[in-house]
GUDREN-553656 format. One record per residue: residue number from 0; chain; x, y, z of N, C-alpha, C, CB in turn. Coordinates in steps of 0.001 Angstrom, whole numbers, plus 500000, padded with zeros to 6 digits. Glycine has a CB too. Layout:
<atoms>
<atom num="NUM" cadena="A" n_x="X" n_y="Y" n_z="Z" ca_x="X" ca_y="Y" ca_z="Z" c_x="X" c_y="Y" c_z="Z" cb_x="X" cb_y="Y" cb_z="Z"/>
...
</atoms>
This chain:
<atoms>
<atom num="0" cadena="A" n_x="490862" n_y="492954" n_z="483879" ca_x="490924" ca_y="494270" ca_z="484591" c_x="491424" c_y="493196" c_z="486076" cb_x="489104" cb_y="495444" cb_z="484616"/>
<atom num="1" cadena="A" n_x="491791" n_y="494462" n_z="486674" ca_x="491697" ca_y="494290" ca_z="488259" c_x="490781" c_y="495212" c_z="489267" cb_x="493091" cb_y="494484" cb_z="488757"/>
<atom num="2" cadena="A" n_x="490109" n_y="495660" n_z="490058" ca_x="489090" ca_y="496584" ca_z="490540" c_x="490442" c_y="496939" c_z="491929" cb_x="487133" cb_y="495713" cb_z="491002"/>
<atom num="3" cadena="A" n_x="491007" n_y="497038" n_z="493068" ca_x="491195" ca_y="497558" ca_z="493994" c_x="490880" c_y="498334" c_z="494551" cb_x="491723" cb_y="497665" cb_z="494038"/>
<atom num="4" cadena="A" n_x="490376" n_y="498561" n_z="495892" ca_x="489704" ca_y="499136" ca_z="497197" c_x="490354" c_y="499081" c_z="497972" cb_x="488669" cb_y="498695" cb_z="497716"/>
<atom num="5" cadena="A" n_x="490709" n_y="500466" n_z="498064" ca_x="491935" ca_y="500522" ca_z="500382" c_x="490752" c_y="500618" c_z="501215" cb_x="493373" cb_y="502696" cb_z="501142"/>
<atom num="6" cadena="A" n_x="492019" n_y="500541" n_z="502032" ca_x="490227" ca_y="500306" ca_z="503072" c_x="491632" c_y="501097" c_z="504557" cb_x="489130" cb_y="497344" cb_z="503493"/>
<atom num="7" cadena="A" n_x="490728" n_y="501684" n_z="505595" ca_x="491708" ca_y="501873" ca_z="506554" c_x="492608" c_y="502920" c_z="506902" cb_x="492325" cb_y="501111" cb_z="506411"/>
<atom num="8" cadena="A" n_x="492665" n_y="504022" n_z="504844" ca_x="493466" ca_y="505470" ca_z="506344" c_x="492502" c_y="506283" c_z="507148" cb_x="494476" cb_y="507072" cb_z="505569"/>
<atom num="9" cadena="A" n_x="492714" n_y="507467" n_z="507127" ca_x="492810" ca_y="507701" ca_z="509143" c_x="493732" c_y="509337" c_z="508822" cb_x="494332" cb_y="505848" cb_z="510498"/>
<atom num="10" cadena="A" n_x="493229" n_y="509627" n_z="510167" ca_x="494156" ca_y="510679" ca_z="510909" c_x="494837" c_y="509952" c_z="512287" cb_x="493156" cb_y="512119" cb_z="511395"/>
<atom num="11" cadena="A" n_x="496636" n_y="509585" n_z="512712" ca_x="496780" ca_y="509223" ca_z="513785" c_x="497914" c_y="510358" c_z="514245" cb_x="497056" cb_y="507733" cb_z="513812"/>
<atom num="12" cadena="A" n_x="497756" n_y="509894" n_z="515329" ca_x="499248" ca_y="510543" ca_z="515779" c_x="500661" c_y="510508" c_z="515626" cb_x="499380" cb_y="510426" cb_z="516683"/>
<atom num="13" cadena="A" n_x="501431" n_y="511593" n_z="515464" ca_x="503361" ca_y="510507" ca_z="515089" c_x="503138" c_y="509862" c_z="516412" cb_x="505555" cb_y="511679" cb_z="515028"/>
<atom num="14" cadena="A" n_x="503978" n_y="508885" n_z="515683" ca_x="504611" ca_y="507325" ca_z="516723" c_x="502890" c_y="506309" c_z="516317" cb_x="504917" cb_y="507881" cb_z="519472"/>
<atom num="15" cadena="A" n_x="501905" n_y="506810" n_z="516409" ca_x="500836" ca_y="505296" ca_z="516006" c_x="500823" c_y="504643" c_z="515230" cb_x="499706" cb_y="505269" cb_z="515801"/>
<atom num="16" cadena="A" n_x="499495" n_y="504434" n_z="515177" ca_x="499535" ca_y="502625" ca_z="513413" c_x="498603" c_y="503045" c_z="512858" cb_x="499046" cb_y="500400" cb_z="513684"/>
<atom num="17" cadena="A" n_x="498549" n_y="502747" n_z="511678" ca_x="497637" ca_y="502899" ca_z="511073" c_x="497258" c_y="501111" c_z="509666" cb_x="498080" cb_y="504566" cb_z="510506"/>
<atom num="18" cadena="A" n_x="496317" n_y="500527" n_z="509960" ca_x="496632" ca_y="499463" ca_z="509293" c_x="495511" c_y="499521" c_z="507424" cb_x="496235" cb_y="498049" cb_z="510610"/>
<atom num="19" cadena="A" n_x="496586" n_y="499652" n_z="506209" ca_x="495643" ca_y="499610" ca_z="505308" c_x="494716" c_y="498539" c_z="504129" cb_x="496143" cb_y="500326" cb_z="504868"/>
<atom num="20" cadena="A" n_x="493831" n_y="497876" n_z="504279" ca_x="493751" ca_y="497003" ca_z="502753" c_x="493540" c_y="497159" c_z="501857" cb_x="493224" cb_y="496276" cb_z="502486"/>
<atom num="21" cadena="A" n_x="493459" n_y="496309" n_z="501428" ca_x="493669" ca_y="496643" ca_z="499407" c_x="492228" c_y="495203" c_z="499392" cb_x="496265" cb_y="495912" cb_z="498163"/>
<atom num="22" cadena="A" n_x="491392" n_y="494980" n_z="498522" ca_x="490251" ca_y="494420" ca_z="497874" c_x="490982" c_y="494250" c_z="496529" cb_x="488832" cb_y="495365" cb_z="497880"/>
<atom num="23" cadena="A" n_x="491154" n_y="492744" n_z="496166" ca_x="491769" ca_y="492610" ca_z="495049" c_x="490171" c_y="492097" c_z="494231" cb_x="493251" cb_y="491478" cb_z="495166"/>
<atom num="24" cadena="A" n_x="489729" n_y="492191" n_z="493109" ca_x="488303" ca_y="491491" ca_z="491889" c_x="488629" c_y="491229" c_z="490593" cb_x="486975" cb_y="492543" cb_z="491547"/>
<atom num="25" cadena="A" n_x="487661" n_y="491045" n_z="490009" ca_x="487838" ca_y="490706" ca_z="488462" c_x="489042" c_y="490160" c_z="487607" cb_x="487611" cb_y="491804" cb_z="487863"/>
<atom num="26" cadena="A" n_x="490295" n_y="490401" n_z="487471" ca_x="491096" ca_y="489126" ca_z="486795" c_x="491867" c_y="489340" c_z="487974" cb_x="491925" cb_y="489139" cb_z="485102"/>
<atom num="27" cadena="A" n_x="491919" n_y="488378" n_z="489193" ca_x="492695" ca_y="488239" ca_z="490198" c_x="493802" c_y="487168" c_z="489251" cb_x="491834" cb_y="487663" cb_z="491675"/>
<atom num="28" cadena="A" n_x="494603" n_y="487607" n_z="489766" ca_x="496023" ca_y="486532" ca_z="489776" c_x="496888" c_y="486706" c_z="490936" cb_x="497090" cb_y="486782" cb_z="488467"/>
<atom num="29" cadena="A" n_x="497158" n_y="485040" n_z="491022" ca_x="498455" ca_y="485071" ca_z="492282" c_x="499772" c_y="484956" c_z="491550" cb_x="498408" cb_y="483630" cb_z="493503"/>
<atom num="30" cadena="A" n_x="500021" n_y="485632" n_z="490515" ca_x="501011" ca_y="485740" ca_z="489547" c_x="500928" c_y="487303" c_z="489899" cb_x="500714" cb_y="485112" cb_z="487901"/>
<atom num="31" cadena="A" n_x="500537" n_y="488407" n_z="490018" ca_x="500981" ca_y="489359" ca_z="489972" c_x="501970" c_y="490104" c_z="491273" cb_x="499957" cb_y="489860" cb_z="489599"/>
<atom num="32" cadena="A" n_x="502146" n_y="491067" n_z="490938" ca_x="503381" ca_y="491886" ca_z="491621" c_x="501806" c_y="492163" c_z="492437" cb_x="504654" cb_y="493417" cb_z="490616"/>
<atom num="33" cadena="A" n_x="501771" n_y="492732" n_z="493490" ca_x="501456" ca_y="493791" ca_z="494506" c_x="502362" c_y="494582" c_z="495922" cb_x="500382" cb_y="493167" cb_z="495022"/>
<atom num="34" cadena="A" n_x="501195" n_y="495899" n_z="495319" ca_x="502010" ca_y="497214" ca_z="496058" c_x="501247" c_y="498337" c_z="496655" cb_x="502913" cb_y="497967" cb_z="495036"/>
<atom num="35" cadena="A" n_x="502198" n_y="498587" n_z="497667" ca_x="501588" ca_y="500301" ca_z="498304" c_x="502014" c_y="501437" c_z="497501" cb_x="502235" cb_y="500787" cb_z="499928"/>
<atom num="36" cadena="A" n_x="502320" n_y="502285" n_z="497236" ca_x="502016" ca_y="503528" ca_z="496434" c_x="501964" c_y="504465" c_z="497559" cb_x="500619" cb_y="503504" cb_z="495498"/>
<atom num="37" cadena="A" n_x="502437" n_y="505660" n_z="497707" ca_x="501807" ca_y="507160" ca_z="498679" c_x="502098" c_y="508243" c_z="497621" cb_x="502829" cb_y="507650" cb_z="500454"/>
<atom num="38" cadena="A" n_x="501283" n_y="509340" n_z="497112" ca_x="501283" ca_y="510952" ca_z="496442" c_x="501262" c_y="511626" c_z="497764" cb_x="499789" cb_y="511495" cb_z="495327"/>
<atom num="39" cadena="A" n_x="502719" n_y="512234" n_z="497901" ca_x="502142" ca_y="514074" ca_z="499324" c_x="501773" c_y="515192" c_z="497639" cb_x="504747" cb_y="515389" cb_z="501025"/>
<atom num="40" cadena="A" n_x="501083" n_y="515930" n_z="499090" ca_x="501010" ca_y="516821" ca_z="498525" c_x="502347" c_y="518022" c_z="496911" cb_x="500688" cb_y="517187" cb_z="499821"/>
<atom num="41" cadena="A" n_x="502118" n_y="517526" n_z="496060" ca_x="503215" ca_y="518773" ca_z="495204" c_x="504584" c_y="517816" c_z="494980" cb_x="503738" cb_y="520537" cb_z="496445"/>
<atom num="42" cadena="A" n_x="504376" n_y="516375" n_z="495394" ca_x="505893" ca_y="515492" ca_z="495181" c_x="504761" c_y="514405" c_z="494448" cb_x="507124" cb_y="514791" cb_z="497001"/>
<atom num="43" cadena="A" n_x="505527" n_y="513793" n_z="493579" ca_x="505167" ca_y="511947" ca_z="493109" c_x="505024" c_y="511133" c_z="493760" cb_x="505963" cb_y="511163" cb_z="492474"/>
<atom num="44" cadena="A" n_x="504070" n_y="510398" n_z="492920" ca_x="503939" ca_y="509003" ca_z="493225" c_x="505258" c_y="507906" c_z="493678" cb_x="503323" cb_y="508535" cb_z="491997"/>
<atom num="45" cadena="A" n_x="505111" n_y="508131" n_z="494316" ca_x="506583" ca_y="507068" ca_z="494575" c_x="506780" c_y="505255" c_z="495253" cb_x="507459" cb_y="507996" cb_z="495789"/>
<atom num="46" cadena="A" n_x="506992" n_y="504267" n_z="495214" ca_x="506500" ca_y="503589" ca_z="496158" c_x="506471" c_y="502687" c_z="497626" cb_x="506319" cb_y="503288" cb_z="495655"/>
<atom num="47" cadena="A" n_x="505993" n_y="502466" n_z="497677" ca_x="506901" ca_y="502107" ca_z="499801" c_x="507087" c_y="500772" c_z="499965" cb_x="505698" cb_y="502483" cb_z="501588"/>
<atom num="48" cadena="A" n_x="505656" n_y="499670" n_z="499573" ca_x="506472" ca_y="498862" ca_z="499345" c_x="506450" c_y="497597" c_z="498443" cb_x="506691" cb_y="498654" cb_z="500315"/>
<atom num="49" cadena="A" n_x="506081" n_y="496969" n_z="497822" ca_x="506123" ca_y="496123" ca_z="497627" c_x="506174" c_y="494657" c_z="497018" cb_x="505985" cb_y="496425" cb_z="497855"/>
<atom num="50" cadena="A" n_x="505254" n_y="493501" n_z="497068" ca_x="505498" ca_y="491885" ca_z="497203" c_x="505650" c_y="490944" c_z="495608" cb_x="503977" cb_y="491237" cb_z="498133"/>
<atom num="51" cadena="A" n_x="506269" n_y="490327" n_z="495941" ca_x="506596" ca_y="489574" ca_z="494779" c_x="505673" c_y="488933" c_z="494975" cb_x="507801" cb_y="488904" cb_z="494540"/>
<atom num="52" cadena="A" n_x="504964" n_y="487570" n_z="493665" ca_x="504498" ca_y="486352" ca_z="493597" c_x="504878" c_y="485160" c_z="494526" cb_x="504736" cb_y="486067" cb_z="492463"/>
<atom num="53" cadena="A" n_x="505868" n_y="484731" n_z="495157" ca_x="506266" ca_y="484763" ca_z="495571" c_x="506110" c_y="484702" c_z="497192" cb_x="506531" cb_y="485227" cb_z="494942"/>
<atom num="54" cadena="A" n_x="506453" n_y="485900" n_z="497398" ca_x="506064" ca_y="486839" ca_z="498474" c_x="507006" c_y="487538" c_z="499438" cb_x="505243" cb_y="486186" cb_z="499239"/>
<atom num="55" cadena="A" n_x="507864" n_y="487707" n_z="498762" ca_x="509347" ca_y="488513" ca_z="498312" c_x="508941" c_y="489930" c_z="498766" cb_x="509823" cb_y="488491" cb_z="496396"/>
<atom num="56" cadena="A" n_x="509171" n_y="490793" n_z="499816" ca_x="509193" ca_y="492066" ca_z="499729" c_x="510204" c_y="492421" c_z="499456" cb_x="508842" cb_y="492645" cb_z="500572"/>
<atom num="57" cadena="A" n_x="509644" n_y="494508" n_z="499751" ca_x="510550" ca_y="494807" ca_z="499224" c_x="510275" c_y="496359" c_z="499767" cb_x="510642" cb_y="494339" cb_z="497765"/>
<atom num="58" cadena="A" n_x="511096" n_y="497155" n_z="500253" ca_x="510504" ca_y="498841" ca_z="501279" c_x="511663" c_y="499067" c_z="500264" cb_x="510672" cb_y="499334" cb_z="503627"/>
<atom num="59" cadena="A" n_x="510892" n_y="500965" n_z="500525" ca_x="511182" ca_y="502268" ca_z="500387" c_x="511590" c_y="501907" c_z="501625" cb_x="510214" cb_y="503446" cb_z="500010"/>
<atom num="60" cadena="A" n_x="513165" n_y="502155" n_z="501558" ca_x="514428" ca_y="503007" ca_z="502472" c_x="514050" c_y="503953" c_z="503817" cb_x="515186" cb_y="504172" cb_z="501381"/>
<atom num="61" cadena="A" n_x="513035" n_y="504810" n_z="503334" ca_x="512278" ca_y="505639" ca_z="504276" c_x="510831" c_y="504576" c_z="504918" cb_x="511737" cb_y="507195" cb_z="503296"/>
<atom num="62" cadena="A" n_x="510794" n_y="503472" n_z="505203" ca_x="509961" ca_y="502624" ca_z="506227" c_x="510134" c_y="501514" c_z="506281" cb_x="508758" cb_y="502612" cb_z="506155"/>
<atom num="63" cadena="A" n_x="511470" n_y="501159" n_z="505960" ca_x="512224" ca_y="500272" ca_z="506351" c_x="512528" c_y="500105" c_z="507762" cb_x="513179" cb_y="500410" cb_z="505725"/>
<atom num="64" cadena="A" n_x="511546" n_y="498711" n_z="508437" ca_x="511588" ca_y="498666" ca_z="509939" c_x="510562" c_y="499194" c_z="510533" cb_x="512645" cb_y="499269" cb_z="510484"/>
<atom num="65" cadena="A" n_x="509985" n_y="500040" n_z="509553" ca_x="508198" ca_y="500589" ca_z="510579" c_x="506828" c_y="499943" c_z="509758" cb_x="507800" cb_y="502923" cb_z="510495"/>
<atom num="66" cadena="A" n_x="507015" n_y="499752" n_z="508358" ca_x="506055" ca_y="499406" ca_z="507664" c_x="506061" c_y="497736" c_z="507538" cb_x="506157" cb_y="500186" cb_z="506402"/>
<atom num="67" cadena="A" n_x="504850" n_y="496696" n_z="507314" ca_x="505032" ca_y="495279" ca_z="506402" c_x="503671" c_y="495279" c_z="506156" cb_x="505668" cb_y="493725" cb_z="507141"/>
<atom num="68" cadena="A" n_x="503930" n_y="494834" n_z="504488" ca_x="503083" ca_y="494177" ca_z="503767" c_x="502601" c_y="492494" c_z="503435" cb_x="503444" cb_y="494675" cb_z="502892"/>
<atom num="69" cadena="A" n_x="501919" n_y="492212" n_z="503403" ca_x="501555" ca_y="490889" ca_z="502792" c_x="500575" c_y="491142" c_z="502256" cb_x="501375" cb_y="489765" cb_z="503545"/>
<atom num="70" cadena="A" n_x="500397" n_y="489624" n_z="501902" ca_x="499490" ca_y="489001" ca_z="500927" c_x="498190" c_y="487998" c_z="501294" cb_x="500380" cb_y="488256" cb_z="500116"/>
<atom num="71" cadena="A" n_x="497509" n_y="487627" n_z="501225" ca_x="496723" ca_y="486744" ca_z="500978" c_x="496191" c_y="485905" c_z="499865" cb_x="496113" cb_y="487129" cb_z="501328"/>
<atom num="72" cadena="A" n_x="496157" n_y="485198" n_z="499021" ca_x="495908" ca_y="485330" ca_z="497333" c_x="495053" c_y="484113" c_z="497544" cb_x="497409" cb_y="485191" cb_z="496017"/>
<atom num="73" cadena="A" n_x="494365" n_y="483327" n_z="499299" ca_x="492601" ca_y="482804" ca_z="499243" c_x="491864" c_y="484202" c_z="499089" cb_x="491906" cb_y="481885" cb_z="500957"/>
<atom num="74" cadena="A" n_x="491965" n_y="484584" n_z="500016" ca_x="491398" ca_y="485922" ca_z="500376" c_x="491187" c_y="487085" c_z="499409" cb_x="492186" cb_y="486417" cb_z="501323"/>
<atom num="75" cadena="A" n_x="492176" n_y="487749" n_z="498123" ca_x="492693" ca_y="488412" ca_z="497635" c_x="492544" c_y="489536" c_z="498268" cb_x="492502" cb_y="488328" cb_z="496619"/>
<atom num="76" cadena="A" n_x="493571" n_y="489649" n_z="499324" ca_x="493535" ca_y="490909" ca_z="499861" c_x="495515" c_y="491421" c_z="499716" cb_x="492711" cb_y="490731" cb_z="501708"/>
<atom num="77" cadena="A" n_x="495467" n_y="492538" n_z="499983" ca_x="496812" ca_y="493258" ca_z="500310" c_x="496860" c_y="494203" c_z="501893" cb_x="497065" cb_y="494387" cb_z="498920"/>
<atom num="78" cadena="A" n_x="497767" n_y="493968" n_z="502464" ca_x="497360" ca_y="494997" ca_z="503816" c_x="498914" c_y="495590" c_z="504184" cb_x="496535" cb_y="493949" cb_z="505456"/>
<atom num="79" cadena="A" n_x="498902" n_y="496657" n_z="504458" ca_x="499899" ca_y="497000" ca_z="504802" c_x="499954" c_y="497297" c_z="505973" cb_x="500262" cb_y="497703" cb_z="504202"/>
<atom num="80" cadena="A" n_x="501008" n_y="497595" n_z="506707" ca_x="500894" ca_y="497628" ca_z="508444" c_x="501858" c_y="498849" c_z="508943" cb_x="501534" cb_y="495977" cb_z="509260"/>
<atom num="81" cadena="A" n_x="501056" n_y="499963" n_z="509532" ca_x="502126" ca_y="500962" ca_z="509609" c_x="503037" c_y="501419" c_z="511262" cb_x="501299" cb_y="502273" cb_z="509004"/>
<atom num="82" cadena="A" n_x="503686" n_y="500828" n_z="510941" ca_x="503721" ca_y="501276" ca_z="512730" c_x="504717" c_y="502755" c_z="513065" cb_x="504656" cb_y="499698" cb_z="513795"/>
<atom num="83" cadena="A" n_x="504913" n_y="502883" n_z="514191" ca_x="506146" ca_y="504598" ca_z="513986" c_x="505905" c_y="505416" c_z="513160" cb_x="507706" cb_y="504508" cb_z="513489"/>
<atom num="84" cadena="A" n_x="504221" n_y="505491" n_z="512785" ca_x="503974" ca_y="507028" ca_z="511846" c_x="505117" c_y="507934" c_z="512085" cb_x="502506" cb_y="508003" cb_z="512337"/>
<atom num="85" cadena="A" n_x="505016" n_y="509347" n_z="511278" ca_x="505803" ca_y="509997" ca_z="511151" c_x="504795" c_y="510828" c_z="510201" cb_x="507092" cb_y="509406" cb_z="510829"/>
<atom num="86" cadena="A" n_x="505795" n_y="512488" n_z="510775" ca_x="504326" ca_y="513297" ca_z="509587" c_x="504616" c_y="513360" c_z="507907" cb_x="504083" cb_y="515362" cb_z="510012"/>
<atom num="87" cadena="A" n_x="506100" n_y="513091" n_z="507418" ca_x="506213" ca_y="512864" ca_z="506413" c_x="505844" c_y="511249" c_z="505989" cb_x="507367" cb_y="513365" cb_z="506228"/>
<atom num="88" cadena="A" n_x="505113" n_y="510514" n_z="506914" ca_x="504261" ca_y="509352" ca_z="506238" c_x="503091" c_y="510266" c_z="505654" cb_x="503656" cb_y="508027" cb_z="507416"/>
<atom num="89" cadena="A" n_x="502310" n_y="511428" n_z="505598" ca_x="501198" ca_y="511715" ca_z="505292" c_x="501265" c_y="511618" c_z="503884" cb_x="500783" cb_y="512854" cb_z="505829"/>
<atom num="90" cadena="A" n_x="500428" n_y="511856" n_z="503017" ca_x="500391" ca_y="511160" ca_z="501724" c_x="499018" c_y="510540" c_z="501394" cb_x="501445" cb_y="510073" cb_z="501712"/>
<atom num="91" cadena="A" n_x="498446" n_y="510425" n_z="500465" ca_x="497412" ca_y="509651" ca_z="499418" c_x="498383" c_y="508110" c_z="499430" cb_x="497245" cb_y="510630" cb_z="497450"/>
<atom num="92" cadena="A" n_x="497314" n_y="507073" n_z="499773" ca_x="498587" ca_y="506374" ca_z="499909" c_x="497482" c_y="504845" c_z="498648" cb_x="499272" cb_y="505956" cb_z="502251"/>
<atom num="93" cadena="A" n_x="498022" n_y="504163" n_z="498096" ca_x="497454" ca_y="504060" ca_z="496504" c_x="498055" c_y="502229" c_z="496610" cb_x="498510" cb_y="505513" cb_z="494900"/>
<atom num="94" cadena="A" n_x="496535" n_y="501567" n_z="496737" ca_x="497083" ca_y="499865" ca_z="495691" c_x="497509" c_y="500083" c_z="495094" cb_x="496439" cb_y="498849" cb_z="494928"/>
<atom num="95" cadena="A" n_x="498184" n_y="499172" n_z="494533" ca_x="498931" ca_y="498467" ca_z="492789" c_x="498959" c_y="497286" c_z="492868" cb_x="500573" cb_y="498767" cb_z="492257"/>
<atom num="96" cadena="A" n_x="498418" n_y="497533" n_z="491214" ca_x="498782" ca_y="495510" ca_z="491179" c_x="499555" c_y="495402" c_z="489639" cb_x="496758" cb_y="494108" cb_z="491104"/>
<atom num="97" cadena="A" n_x="500436" n_y="494957" n_z="489291" ca_x="501311" ca_y="494765" ca_z="488463" c_x="501496" c_y="493542" c_z="488143" cb_x="502262" cb_y="495243" cb_z="488768"/>
<atom num="98" cadena="A" n_x="500671" n_y="493425" n_z="486224" ca_x="501408" ca_y="492192" ca_z="485972" c_x="501628" c_y="491975" c_z="484027" cb_x="500342" cb_y="490805" cb_z="486816"/>
<atom num="99" cadena="A" n_x="502453" n_y="491649" n_z="484399" ca_x="503286" ca_y="492055" ca_z="482664" c_x="503839" c_y="493674" c_z="482541" cb_x="501851" cb_y="491909" cb_z="481090"/>
<atom num="100" cadena="A" n_x="502674" n_y="494280" n_z="481246" ca_x="503478" ca_y="495731" ca_z="481166" c_x="502332" c_y="496164" c_z="481694" cb_x="504087" cb_y="496516" cb_z="479663"/>
<atom num="101" cadena="A" n_x="500689" n_y="495469" n_z="482597" ca_x="499502" ca_y="496367" ca_z="482954" c_x="499856" c_y="496445" c_z="484129" cb_x="498038" cb_y="495949" cb_z="482761"/>
<atom num="102" cadena="A" n_x="499390" n_y="497901" n_z="484561" ca_x="499440" ca_y="498110" ca_z="486082" c_x="497798" c_y="498483" c_z="486102" cb_x="500685" cb_y="499483" cb_z="486724"/>
<atom num="103" cadena="A" n_x="497600" n_y="498168" n_z="487740" ca_x="496190" ca_y="499103" ca_z="488108" c_x="496745" c_y="499423" c_z="489566" cb_x="494364" cb_y="498144" cb_z="488094"/>
<atom num="104" cadena="A" n_x="495581" n_y="500741" n_z="489602" ca_x="495349" ca_y="501478" ca_z="490485" c_x="494401" c_y="501231" c_z="491505" cb_x="495165" cb_y="502380" cb_z="489993"/>
<atom num="105" cadena="A" n_x="494039" n_y="501628" n_z="492703" ca_x="493057" ca_y="501930" ca_z="493721" c_x="492574" c_y="503353" c_z="493821" cb_x="493586" cb_y="501562" cb_z="494974"/>
<atom num="106" cadena="A" n_x="491076" n_y="503924" n_z="494208" ca_x="491227" ca_y="505203" ca_z="494068" c_x="492512" c_y="505444" c_z="495150" cb_x="489792" cb_y="505998" cb_z="494340"/>
<atom num="107" cadena="A" n_x="492980" n_y="505026" n_z="495659" ca_x="493645" ca_y="505785" ca_z="497012" c_x="493012" c_y="506147" c_z="498169" cb_x="494139" cb_y="506966" cb_z="496736"/>
<atom num="108" cadena="A" n_x="493851" n_y="505733" n_z="499430" ca_x="493200" ca_y="506758" ca_z="500685" c_x="493726" c_y="507448" c_z="501361" cb_x="492646" cb_y="506325" cb_z="501609"/>
<atom num="109" cadena="A" n_x="493510" n_y="508350" n_z="501797" ca_x="493708" ca_y="509731" ca_z="503034" c_x="494205" c_y="508678" c_z="504287" cb_x="491785" cb_y="510873" cb_z="503580"/>
<atom num="110" cadena="A" n_x="496137" n_y="508770" n_z="504134" ca_x="496359" ca_y="509120" ca_z="505594" c_x="497386" c_y="510138" c_z="506181" cb_x="496676" cb_y="507970" cb_z="506185"/>
<atom num="111" cadena="A" n_x="496717" n_y="510808" n_z="507227" ca_x="497443" ca_y="512222" ca_z="507784" c_x="497781" c_y="511719" c_z="509062" cb_x="496456" cb_y="513729" cb_z="507900"/>
<atom num="112" cadena="A" n_x="499525" n_y="512399" n_z="509126" ca_x="499793" ca_y="511756" ca_z="510354" c_x="499933" c_y="513387" c_z="511148" cb_x="501335" cb_y="510532" cb_z="510315"/>
<atom num="113" cadena="A" n_x="500440" n_y="513646" n_z="512639" ca_x="500123" ca_y="515334" ca_z="512988" c_x="499511" c_y="515028" c_z="514419" cb_x="498804" cb_y="516319" cb_z="511754"/>
<atom num="114" cadena="A" n_x="499956" n_y="515777" n_z="515220" ca_x="499137" ca_y="516213" ca_z="516473" c_x="499138" c_y="517339" c_z="516453" cb_x="499499" cb_y="515862" cb_z="517733"/>
</atoms>
């Protein structure tokens, strides 16, 4: 089992920045695929950014150039730096870990972008 705890959400004005962090604990492997998903009200959960064990990032088209995912295998953390935030980025953001067919989720952290 892997436990994931997010932090860093909150309210920000359009154009602002937030940094989300995910602390991974339990049976943590450096070979896990890690990532961030989000779910806006009335919408399905969608991938935002993922990172392979080798450190290769994949971003949703909607966040390319604005968001940056990183992982620290020594500290067992995953970070999402979000810049130039837009109102449409408002959602609950979830930390995610995939190991073969198993998926683990955090409890989510709210990000609200509004003026």
